[in-house]
N, C-alpha and C positions, 0 to 999 in steps of 0.2 A: 465231417461228412456223415450224413445219415443215410443209411441204406435200408429200405423197408424189407428187403429179401435176404435171407441168410442161407438159402439152399443152393446147392450146386449139383445139378443132375446131369450126369452123362449116361444115364440108363438107356436113353434112346440110341446111343452108340454101343450099347452092350457092355459098358465099362463099370460104373458104380455111381452111387449117390452119396454126397457129403453134406452134412448139416453142421454149420458153424454157429457157435454161440458168439456173441459180440466180444467177450473177453478173450476168446481164442485168437481173434485177429491180432491182438496185441502181441502175441508170441511170434508173429511173422518177423518183426524187426530184429530181435536177438538171433533168430534162426538165420536170417539173411546176413547179419554181421558175421556170424561164424562161418558161413559159406563164402561170402565175398572177399574177406581178407585173404584166406589162402588162395582163392581163385585169382585175385589180383596179383599176388606175389609169385605164384607158380605158373600162371597161364598168361594173363593180360600184359603185365609189364615186360616179360621176356619177348612176347609177340610184338609189342610196340618197339622194343629195342631192335629186333630183327628187321623191322620196317624202317628203321632210321630215325625214330622219334624217341628221344630220351625223356622218360617221365620224371622230370625233376620235381622236387617238393612243391615249388610254386606252381608248376603246371598242373600237378595232381589236384592241388587245392582250387585252382581256377576252374578246372573241369568239374570238380565236386560241387562248387557253388552253382555252376550252370545246370548240372543235373538236378540239384535241389530246386532251382527255379522252375525247371520244366516239370518237376513233380507237382509243384503247387498249381501250375497252369493246368495240368492234366486233372488234378483233383477238382479244380474249379469247373472244368468242362463236365466232368462226371456229376458234380453237384447240380449244374444247370439242367442236366438231363433228368435227374431225380426231382428237382423243383418243378420241372415241366410236367410232372405227373407220371412219368414212366417208372415201372418197377424193374429194377435191374438186380443182378446177382451181386453179392458181396465180393465175388471174385474179381470184379472190375477194379476193386481197390488195390489189388496186388501190384498193378503196374505203377501207380504213384508211390506205393510203399517201397517197391524195389528201387525206383529212381531216387527217392529220398534217402534210402539206406545206403545206396551206392555213393551218393553225395556225402553222406555222413562219414562213411569209411574213408573217402578220399580227403575230406577236409579235416575231420577230427583226429584220426590216427596219424595222418601225415603232418598236420599242424602241431600236434603234441611232440612228435619226433623232431620236427624242424625247430621248434622253440627250445627244446632241451639241448639239441646238438649245437645251436648257435649261441647259447648262453655261456658267459664266462663261468668258470668253475665255482666261484664264490656266489654266483647269482642263480644257480640251477634251482635251488629250493624256492627262491622268490618267484622265478618264472613259472614253476609248477603251481605255486599258490595262486598266481594271477590267472593261470589257465583254469584252475578249478573255480576261481571267482567268476570267470566269464560263464562257465557252465551253470553256476548258481544263479546268476542274473538271468540267464536264458530260461531256466526252469521257473523262476519267479514270474517272468513275463508270460509264460504259458499258463501259469496259475491265474494271473490277472485276466488274460484273454478268455480262459474257460469260465471264470466267474462272470465276466461280462456277457458271454454268449448264453449262459444259463439264466441270466437275469430275465424275469418275467416280462418286463417291458420290451426287451429285444425279441424274445421268442414270440410274443403276441403280435408284434408288428410283422414278423416274418410269416406267421400263420395267416394273418389278415391279407397280406400280399398274395400268398399262394392261393387262398380261397377266392380272391377277386379276379385272378387271372383266368381268362376263358380257356377251356379245354378243347382240343381238336378231336 
């Protein structure tokens, strides 16, 4: 997602103004992971149990995948707004980042715990190596997708479509 604006100004409300560099947005994911894991364990899961819904490992992973899907839908909607020519704040990316990180926490941490707890004692190391292998394959996929997106042929077609679209 490309955002042309990196400023967040609440000065009109008498609060403050923040200026973000693109690299600073990448720090949001680890910060959210450090906040969401304790929040889930200390607040969310006990609250769900009191409401009569037991957050089992499989339920957590299912909800995590759904949150991740919603994050991509929201990111796509934001990108459509940007492609339409509107200049929006980088802060609009916080919502998809938060949903994606919540999904990551629910799937990754829970899945790792589930895989380890269900594996026979003699297979725990093998299960962990396969878990790390899936992470490696996922990271390689991201590398390939990023290389494709940065390809001049892909970016030139995208720019041509954006410039041919009538502005309102």
